[in-house]
Structures are given as structure tokens and as C-alpha cells.
N, C-alpha and C positions, 0 to 999 in steps of 0.2 A: 557449436557442438550440441548434440542432443542430450537431454538429461538422462541419468542412469535408469530411471523408471521406464522411460521410453525404449531404451536399449534392451532392458530386460523383457519388455513386452513383445519384442521382435523374436526372441528365442523360440517360443512355442508356435509362432506364426510362420517362421521362415526356416530356421535352422533345424529344430528337432524333427519336423516332418521329413526332411531330407535324410538326416542322420539315422532316424529310426523307422525308415520306410519298410513296411512288411513285418515290423516287430510284433504286431498284434497276433500273428499266427505262428511265429517262429520262436523257438527257444534261443535266447541270447545270454551271454555271460553277464553277471551282475557288474563285473569290473568295467564293462563297456560304458555303463552310465557314469561310473566314477571318472573315467577318462574324459568323457564329454563335459562333465561338471568342472573338472580342473581346468580344461581348456577354455571353457566359457568365462570363468572368473578371472583367469589370467588375461584373456583378450580384453575383457571389460575393465581391467585394472581394479578388480575387487579382491585380489589375493594378497591383502596386506598380511604382515607378520601375525601369526596366530589365528588367522581367519579360517573357519571351517566352511568349505564350499557347500556341503550338504545343508548346513543351517542357513547360510547366506541366501541360497536360491529357494529353499523350501519355505522360508519366512518372508519372501518378497510378496508384493501385493497380489500377484497371480502365481499360485503354487505350481502351475504348469511350466514356470520358468525352470524348474528343476527337471532334468531329463529322466530321473528315476520315477517321479510322480507322473510325468507326461506319458511315459510308456505304460505305466500301470493304468492310468485313466483311459488311455487309448485302447488297450487290450480289453478291459472290462466293458467300456462303453460300446466298442465294436461288437463284442459278443452279445451284449444285450440287444443291440439294434438288429442283429441277424436273427436272434431268437424271435423277435417280434415280427420280422418280415418273412422268415422261412419256416413254415410249419414242420418241415422234416428235421430241423436241427435239434429240437428238444428230444424226440425219440432216439436220435443218434447219440445225444449226450447221455441219456439214461442207459443205453446199451453199453457205451464206453465205460461209464462209471461202474456199472455192475461187474465189469471184468477188470477194473482197475486194481492193481496190486502194489502200487507205489513207484513203479518204474515210469519215468517220463520219456516219452518218445516224441519225435518231431510231429507237430500238428497243433491245431487250435485248442483242443481239450487239455493237453499237457501244458500248453502255455498258460491257459486259464488257471490250472491248479498251481502252477509255479507262482503266478502273480498273487493269488489268494493267500498262499502260504506265507509269502513275504510280509503280509500285513496282519497275519493272525486270523484269517478267515478260513472256514472249511465248508465243504459241500455236504449238505444234510439231505442228500437225495434230490437230484435235479427236479425242478428248478430252484430248490430252496438252498439257502446258505446261512451259516451262522457267522455273525460278525465278531469283532474282537471283544465285544462286551457280552457275547452269548445270546444275542437276540436273533430270532429266526425271521428271514425275509424271503419273499418270492423274488428271486434275482431277475426274473423276466419282467415282472409287473411293477417292480419298485419305482416310485416316482422319481423324477430327475433331481428334485431338490433334496430329498432324503438321501438318495444315492450319493450325491456330491458331498453332503454334510458328513455322512458316515465314512466315505472314502478319504476325505481330507483329515478327519480326526484319526483314522487308523494310520494314515501315513505319518502324521506327527508323532504318534506313539512309536512307530518304527524309527523315526529320526532320533527321538530321545534315547532309544535303546542303543544307538550307534555312537553316542557321545559319552566319552569316559574321562574327560579331562578333570583334574582335581578341582578347578574353579567352577565346575558345573555339577558338583555333588548336590544331591537332593533333587535331581531332575528325574523323578519317578513318573514318567509320562510327560506330556506337554499339553498345556491348555492353549490352544490356538487363539481363542477369542480374547483372552486376557493379555496374552503375549503381544498380539498385534492391535491392542486397544488404541484407538485414536490415530493409528498410523496413516490413515487416509486423509486426515484433516490437518496434520502438522506440515510445516514448511519442508521444502526439498532438503535443505541443510540438516534440519533436525531428523528427517527421515533417514538420511545417510548416516547420521551419528547413531541412531537407534539400531540400524542394520549392522553397523560395525560392532556395537556392543552385543547384539544377538549372536553374531557369528564367532565371537571370541577374539576379535582383532585386538592387538596390543594398543592400549591407549595411555597407559601410565608410564612414567619414567622407570619405575621398577621393572616393568616388562621389557621395555626397550633396552634397558641396560644390559640385557643378556647378550646382545650382539653389537650395541653401540656404546663405545667407551666414553663418549661425551656425556651420556646420561648418568645421573646419580641414583642408585637404587634405594638410598636411605633418605628419609625425611630430614631436612636440615634443622627443623625445629624440635622434632620428637625423638630423632635418633633411631627410628625403627623402619621397617620395610614400608616404602611409600606406594602401596598398592591401593586398589579401589576401596577395600574394606577399611583401610586406615583413613582414607579421605573423609569418611563419614564421622570420624571422631577427631580429626586433626584441627587444631585452632586456625589454620590457614583458611579453612572454608566454613568457619562457624557463622560468619555473616551471611553466607548463602542459605544455610539451614534456618537461620533466624528470619530470613525474608520469605520463606515458604510457609503459607498459612497452615496452621494445625499440624506442624511436623511431628511425626511419630518418632519418639526417641528410641523406641525398640525396633526401628527399621534395621538396625545392625544385627538383629537376631533372625532375619529372614534367611532362607536357604542360600548357600553360596551361588547357586545358579541364578537366583533372582538378584542377589546383591551385586554380583559382578557383571551379569549379562542380561538382566531384565527378562529372564526366561521364567515363566510361571509353571510350576509343576501341575500335573493333572489333578483336578479337584474331585475328590471322592463324592462330594455332594452332588456334583453335576451328573456323574454316572448313575447315582441312585435316583436323581430326578428324571432322567431319561427312562429308567426302568419303570417309574411310576406312570409316566405318560403312555408308555406302551401297554400298561395293564388296563387302560381305560376301555379298550376295545374287546373284541372276541366274543361278546355275549349277544351279538346281533342287535337288531333295531327293535325297540319296544314301542308298539303303537297303542295309543290311548283309546282309539276308536276302530272298530272292525269296518271293512269296506262293504258297501252294498253290492249286490250282484250286477245290477244294471243302473243306468242313469248317466249323468254327466256332472262332475264335481269340479269346482274351482279351488285349486290349492295354491297358497301363497308360501313361498320359501324365503329364508334369509339366513345370513351368517353374521357372526360377531367375532371380533378379535381385539384383545387388549394388547397393544404393543408396549413392550418393556424396553428399557435401555439395553438390556442384555437379550438378544433375540431368542436365546434358548428358553427364556422365561415367558415368552408370548403364550397367551392362552386364547383358544378359539372355541366356539360352540355354534350350534345351528338349531333352527326350529322350523316346523311345518304346521300351518293352520289350514283347516278346511272351512273356507268361507261359505260354502253351500250349507253346511250344517251349523256354522257359526261356533266352532270349537277348535281347541288345539289338538292336532293329530299326533305329533311326535316332536321330541326335542332331546338333545344330548350334548355333552361336551365332545369336542373333536378328539379323536384318538391319534396316537403316533407322535413322533418327535418333531415333525414339521407342522407347526401351528400357524396357519396363515388364513386370511379371509377367503381366498379363492378355494381352498380345500374345504372350508366350512360351508360355503355356498354349494359346492359340488356334493358334499355329504348330504345336505338337505335335499338336493335334486334326486339323488339316488334313493333316499327314503321315500320321497313322493312317488317315484316311478314304481318302486317295489310294493307299495301299499296295496294296490288292487290286484295283486297276482292271483290268478285262478278265477278271476271274475271277468265280466264283459263291461266293466265300468269305463266310461270315457273320462279323460282328464284334460283340464286346461291348467297349466302350471305357470304361475306368475313369479317373476323375479326381478329385482332391481340391478342384477348383474348382467349387463348386456353381453359380455363375452360368454358367460355360461349359457345364455339363451341361444346365441348364434351357433355355438358348437353343438348343443343338444339338437337344434333344428337340423343341422347338417347331418348328424348321425341318423336322425329319424328319416331323413330323405334318402340318404345314400347307403345306409347300413355299413358304414365304415368310419374309422377315426381319421381326422385330419392329420397330415404329416406333422411330426415334431410337436404334437399337442402336449401341453404340460399336464401333470397329474394323471399320467397314463393309467395307473392302477385303478383309480376311481372311474375314469371315463370308460375303461374296459368293462367294468361292472354295469355302468349305465347303458352301454351298448347292448350287453346281454339282456338286460331288463327290457329295453325297447324292442329287441328282436322277439322276445317272448310275447310282446303286445302287438305283434304284427297283425294288421287287420282291424285293430281297435283304434278309435280316435284318440290321438294325443296331440294337443296343441301347446305351443310355448309362446308366452307373451312377456314383453318387457315393459317395466314401468320405472320412470325416474325415481331415485330414492329421496326420501325425506321431503316430499312435496307438502307445502302448507295447505291445510284444509280450505282456506279462502281462495286458493288458486284454481279450484275446480269450477266448472261451468254447468254441470248437470249432475243428477243423482248418481248416474253410473260412475262418474269420476270420483264422487264422494265415496262411493262404495269401494272402489279400487284403492284410493288413498288410505282409507280406514284400515282395510285388511292388510295392506302392505306395512303399515305402522304396527299393527298387531303382531305380525310375523317378526318384525324387527325387535319389538319389546320381548317377545318370547326368547329370541336368541340371546339378547343382552341379559335377561334375567337368568337364563340357564347358565351363562358364563359366570355370573356373579354368585348364584346360589349353589356353591360347591360345599362339600363337608369342611368343617373347621380344621380337621386334621390335614386336609389338602392345603388349605391356605397357610397353616403353620409351616408346612414343608416348603411352600413357595417363599414365604417370608424368610425362612432360615437360609435357603440357598441365595436369595437376593442379598441378604445381609453379608454373607461370606464373600460373594463376588464384589459387592460394593467396597468392602474392606480391602480386598486385594487391589481393586482398581484405584482406590485412593492412595495406597502405598506405592503402587507402580507409577502413578502420575507424579508423586513427590520425588521418587528416585530419578525419573526421567528429567524433571525440572532441575534437580540437583546436578546431574551429570551435564546437562546442557549449559548451566551457568558456569560450571567448572571449565568446560571447554571454551566458553566465551572468555573467561578470565585468562586462561592460559594462552589463547590466541592473541588477546590484547597485549599480554606481556611480551610475546614474541614480536608483535608489530611495533611496539613502543621502544624496543631496544635501539638505542642511539649510540652505541659504542663507537668511538672514533676508529677509523680504519688506518692502521699504522703501516706505512710503506718502509720496510727496512732494506737497506742496501746489502749487497753480498759481502760476507766476511771471509769467504773462501778464497778470494783472489784479489790482489791489489789492483787498483785502477791503472797503476803505472805499467802493469804487465799486460794490460788489455790491448788487443789489436782490433781496430775497427773493421767492420765488414768490408768497407770499400778498399781497405788495404790488403786484406788476406785473400779476397776474391781475385781470380785471374782476370786478365784483361778481356778474355773471351767468354766470361761467365754467362753473358746474355745469349751468345750463340749456342753454348752448351745447353742452356735451359730450353731454348727454342727447339733444339734437335733432340732433346731428351725423350726417353720412353716412359711417359708418366700416364697414370690413370685419370689425371685431371688436366684441364687445359693448360698448355705451356705458358700462355699469356698470364694465367693466374700466378704461377710460380714466379715469373718475372715481376709482377706487380707486388708480390709479397717482399721480394728483395728490395725493390725501389722504396717501399714504405719503411722498411727497417733502416735503410741507409739514410733516408730523410729524417727519421726519428733520432738516429745517432748524432746527426749534426746539431740537434737541439738538446740532446741529453747531457746530463752532468755526471751521473753515477751509473756504474754497471749494475744491472738488476738480473735476478733470476725470475723470469716471467713464465708462468705455466701456459700451456696452449689455450686453456680456457680464458685466462686473463688477456692473452694476446688477441684472441678472437674478439673479446669485448672492446679492446683498444682499437681494432680495425673497424668495429661498428661505429665508433665515434666519428670516423671519417665518412661523412655522408656520400662522398663521391666514390668510395671504394666498392669494387664489384666482386661478387662471389659467383662461383659456378653453380648453375641450377639447371634442372631439366624442365624446360618451359612448355614443351609440346607433347609430353607423354612418352617421348622416345628416350633412348639411352644417351643421346647427344647432350653435352653440357654446354651451356652458353653463359657468358659473364653478364650478370645483371646486378643492379643495386637492389638490396632487400626491399626498399620502399617502392620499387617499380612493379613488384609482383602483385597479382590480384589477391592472393591469399598470403597472410603473414607466414614466412618460413619458420620452422622450428630452429632452435639454437643448434641442435646437433647437425642440421643440414649445412651449417656454416662452419662448425667445428671440424667436421670430418675432412673437408678439403684443406683446411689449415694444417691439420696433423699430417695429411699426405704430402703437402708441399714441404713441410719442415723435414719429414723423413727423406724425401727426394733430394733436398738440398744437402742433407748430411751425407747421402750416398755419393753425390757428385763432388762435394767439397768437404773433405774430412776435417778441415779447420773449423767448421761450424760446431759450436759447443752445445750439445743437447744435455740437459740435466736429467737425473734419474727420476722416475715417476715417484711422486709423493703426494700425500693428502694434505689439505690445508683447512682443518676444521674451523679455524677462526673466521673464515669467510664462507663457510658452508660447503666446502668440497671435501667429502669423506671418501670419494674415489681417488685413486692415485692417477695423476696426469704428469706426463713428461713436460719439459719446458725448454727454454732457450735462454742463453746468456746474451744480453744486449744492453746498450745504452738507450734509455727511453726517458723523455721528459717527466719529471716528478708529477706535474699536474695531470698529464695524460694517464699515467698509471693509477694515480689516485682516483680519477674520474672513472676509469675502467673498473677498478675494484668497487667503487660505489655502486655502479650498475650491477656488478656481479653480486654484491651483498643484497641488493633489492631482489635480484632473481632468486636467491636462495633463502630469503628471509622466512617465507612461509612453507618452503619445500626444499630442504637441503638435497644436495646431489649425492645420493648413495648408490643409485643404479643408473644405467644408461637411459632408462625410461624417464628419469627425472630431468633429462636434457631435451626430451621430445616435446617441447612447448616453446612458444615465441619468447624471444629475449626480452620483450617489453610489452 
């Protein structure tokens, strides 16, 4: 069977494209996504008691596993792509928006407004939009990384607004980075446990006791409600906390959403930090040197990026030096919420191309970013952007600047980064290596030499995030160890299985099957109108008669126990569909290529016993009842028969192993191999 993560990854690749075909242009009801969500978690068996499908899918490794986010991303990404490809769409959008009165009609513009309103975005005059934090973006030119970052953050705030359970109090927004911290590096089992906690699934006896009478809602040691908040102070788990390094004793004071579900509320400091990054731009590029009117200059460009453990705290900057004059031309920190090395390199390229605007100066631009040089050379040759190019906003500005220089010489040259001076073979290479290193130092120095107030803000945000990350890792480790302890307690249970004889009827009054069945019972079975093979019904009767010859005491045997008893007979055959048709053939379970599930063998046994009861009223069927002591919480009917004590004990031992880690509460619990 495929792991759950692989199954979830198939949803946006196979199922949602079919279920949401055409949704990018058509208004559809919000409830449709809810139905798809519920169906998906039910089919994938992720719909445990208390689990929230919206949280379960939205907090998976790929957020597109949730149909609501998938259709949101599909609509906005499709509209952005069409804006970039079709020059007529933007004027049409402007005309539609100028006449918009709030009424949504069928069409792509109404669909766009509907999607934006769901996540708190508004149109501020096409092509500009205001996001959920009030930042203004060019919806058409916004780069893909920033678009995805903003969209996922906005969706998580929408998800948080839809959760109102009492154990999720304090969820004022949702911080996706902290909530899913380390989720891609943990084991599959721990990832499943974290997802269960995220979605609100019941994991404590206190929660399960609401519908499971076997569970005890109170702590046996403390006499209070045995919920997850109590686990953190209960003496039963004190040894787990003692084993966790530097355990914070005030973890119990965290918001309920974090304490119960490891959901981290949105951090105000992160919102303010993004605001600070966005304020770095808008003043234009400041050049330290004016361009000459004519000539040919060599410009070296480079970018720098300090990668932080929290990507939102990455910082990038760029620099441009004029090797012809031997001086620094321009340098600045990178603006915007997406701080990456490729955008820093591209910002430096844009500054270099814009510098000689209005002159006839020829340029030779050197960079150690091979991808930047290749794309720039492609644009200069063909006057168009490559398909699906990243950082579309900056490349669009570079394309405009290169178009303005049409007819002037503009060359692009690549040099490997960080070459040692001794690796050169001639003075020209010495010159290239030297000025490339100068450009690199300018970018690094610019990234480091920021105002002290800026670094104080950076350190404050990092300190807050590190504090949350430490507490979150401690809670995750605590809950993981608790789960391991509870699992081992279930596995190590070795209670003897007691086989009690029936007290409802004296053995002296019992009539064996061979005595009450008519002489022609086999003929009646062969000619009976059954849904199962008649030979199987005959085989069941033969097995019961053989067991009674060896049995000592009359037993009430449930259909589940009887099926396990039949499985002990390696020669007994069950009806299976072996060729994909509706025809059933008798086969031993061990003869099949794929192990059959237990329910595949239980169903024909139940049908056979019901058929025998209809043919021969003397067959005694017991009333359906649960047997919690052996893990059967569903009610199953049974049959009265004599069966050897050893056979029934062995059958119940196999049944107990079958239900040890997963009791039978629903039919789906039987849909797995018997061993």
C-alpha cells in the first residue's frame, strides 16, 4: 500500500483537475469544495473522530491537496497567465471593474472577485490588488515565489477563521512556517501523528470516551479529566518531560490551539517584519556615478544572500561596480518579502542596464550567475521573455530597459564565481577575477552594513520564532513519546483469553447438527438459491459436524470467531472472485496472489449461516452482541455449536492479535488481512 503522503500528492495531480475542471472561469458554490474535502478524507481513511478535513488537507505537505486552495490557486494563476499572454485582457478587466457594482455574474472577472474576497484581498484598480495585510501588488507582474507565499499565507488565515472548536481557542490566524516546522524531515509515523493533532483528531481517552464506553475519561491517578492539557502535569508522564532537554515548565500556559493541536497562532512580529521589508523599495536606484555619453564600459554585478533557519528572515543585497572607471556604481539591499540570491542578482542586472539610459554608452555586463546571463542574452536577441521564467516582474523591467537600448551594444559575459587569483593565466583573467571579487565584496558589505535599528528588529523576530520553535519541538517530542508509551502498553497486554461455556442451555438438551438436519440436507443445499456457491454452504456444514464430533461443550460462537476457526483449517476454501468477474470460485486464502481481507471471508460465512437458518429452522442463531474483551465493539450474530476447546481458544487468540492495535468498531476495521 502507498504511504498517505503519496496518496495525498495524487489529489491535485489527478482528482482535483477532473472535479474542478473549468472552475477558473465559472462561479461555483463554496459547499462543493467542502463535499470534495469530506469525500477525500473519508476515502483516504483520514476522517478519524474529531478530525477537521479543512485542517487535515490544508496543512499537508502540499497545500494543493485541499480542493479549496487548489481551485483558488488555479483561478488566480490562470488569470495571471492570461494577463501576461493576452494584451486585451487588462483593458477589459479595467472596463469591467469601472462598472462593477457588487453583483457577481458568470464569467472570469466575477470568479476572480469571488476568490479574492474569500482570502481578504481586494482589487485596487486593475492590475493592482491589496493583500490581506494591506500591501499593494501588481497582480499581473508579481513574481511566482512571492505570489505563492502570499497566497498560502492568506489561505491559512482563512482556514483559521473557519475553526471554532473550544480546544482551538487562541488561533488568531495561523503561522504556517512554525506549524509545519520540521514536518518534511520527521518519519512517516511521526508525520501522521502530527497531522492527526493538527486536524483535531481524538487521541486521548477523555475524547474517545464520548462514544466508546470502554474508555475512561478520568485520570486514574489524579481523578480529573484525562485530556492533553492534563498529560502535561500528570505524574504518569513526568519521566517523559524529564527526558526532554531544557523542558519549559510554562508550556502549559501556551494557547489551547498550540497545547492541544500544535497549531501556532499568527505572529504579529512576522507581519511587521514583512512590512519593513516592503518599505525598503520605492525610492528608485541611487547611482554613485553618472554615465558618460559615449564609450564602452565593463560592469560587474553580484548578489548576496544570508540564509536563515527561518526563510522569512533571509536577507539579500546587490552591488554593481564599474571596472572601466574602477569604482562602485550602485548598491542596495534587496526589497520585497522574497529575499533570494537570484532576485538579488537580477536587481543588480536591472540597475546596470538602466544606468546609461539616455546615452549612447555601450555595456559589457559580467556576472557569475550563469542563468542570469543566459536569460538576459536571450531577451536581448529575441526581445521576448522565455516561457515560465521565474521573477517575471524584474525580468519584465530588464526587457523594457534592453528595448530602450535597441541599436546600442550590450554584451553579457559569464565568469565562474570565487576563482582563486593564482588560477589565472594572463593579465586579462587577473583583471576579471579581481573585479568579480570586488562586486562580491560590495554586495556582501551592503548586506551587512544595515542600520542598527534594522538588525535589532531582525534579532527580535528571530528570538521570538526560535522560542516558539523550541517549545513546539518539545511538545511534539512529548506527544510522540506518550504515543509510543501507550502503544507499547497495548502491545504488551497479555491477558489470558477465557473461553466460557454457555449458561443459557444445558448440554443435555443440545441436539447435534447431524441429528436435527434432515437426511436430504445436502441435496437441499446443492439446489438452494444462494448468493454464494452452494459447495461452500455444504463445506461449512461438514466442518461444523466434524467439529461437534470432537467438541465437549456447547458454545456461543460469533461469526467473527467462527471465521477465524475456519482459517485455522489450512485446507478450507472460501469463495473469491479470482478473475475480476462476478463469478465466485472456492480457493484457499493462501492460494491467492494478494492476501484477502478478513471481511472477504467473513461475508460469505455470514451469508452461509443465514441461508442455513432459512433452510433449517432448527439451526440456532444467537442475537447480535459486542464482545469488547476481545476487541469486538460491533455487534455480530453467532451460532450455537459444539467446538473443541483448543480450536476456539486458538481462534480467539488470532482474533485478539487482529484487534490488539485496531479494535473493530466499524466495518472498515475488518478490511485488512487476518494475519
